[in-house]
N, C-alpha and C positions, 0 to 999 in steps of 0.2 A: 503509556506515552512512548512514542518512538524516539530513538536516539539516532542523530546523524553522525556517521563515522566517516563518510566520504565528503569530499568538497566538490560542489558542482559549480562550474563557471557558466553563468547565464549570459549569452550574448546573441541577440537577435540577428538572424542572418537576413539577406536582402529578401524582401517579400513576405516574411513571417508575420509582420504585423498588419499587412493588408487583408482585410476580410476576417480578422480575428482568429487566425489559424491557432489550433492547439498543438502542443507537442505532448508526447506520452513516453515516459520512461518506465521500464519495467525491471524489477529485480526478483528473481524467481528462487525457489527452494529453501527458503528460511524455515528453521524449526518453529513449530507452532508454539506461541507463548503460553497458551492455555493448557496444553497437555504435555508441554516440554519435548515434543517430537515423538511421543509414543503413539499417537493416533487415537488414544482411548483415555477414559478415566473411570474410576470406581463409582457405580451408581447403586443406590439402594433400591432393591426389588422386593418389597415386602420385608421379610426378615434377613434376606441374603443380600450380599453385595456382588454385583455382576460387572463385567467389563462392558462399558457403553461407548459407542463411537463419540469422539470429540465433536461438540456442536460448532466449533470454529473452523477446523480443518477438514471436517466430514470424514475423519478417520484416516486421512493420508499422513498426518504427522508433519506436513509442510504447508506454509502460506506463501503467497506472492504479494509483493508490493507494487502498486501502480501510482505513478506520480504524474499528474496532468499539469502542464504549464499553459496558461492562457495569456496570449499577448494581446495588449490593446493600448490604445492611445492614453498618454498620461493626462490626468485632469490637472488643470491649472492655466497659467498664462500662455497665450499663444506667442510664438516668436515672430509672427508675421504682422 
């Protein structure tokens, strides 16, 4: 489960809600939680253990986070 350590202030700017525009926030270069930033893990190969690339970060040791915000009209009573 992800932990939020930063506070985001969400405030729509003029025109962001028309047409259902999405915003995308990226945070790059986090240590992979699966391999702890090593890029590999020990895997059994018959009788031996060998280093295998991490299946989450593909051997890079790093992962990126992408957050997408989709703005849309609120459901509920109309003010008109």
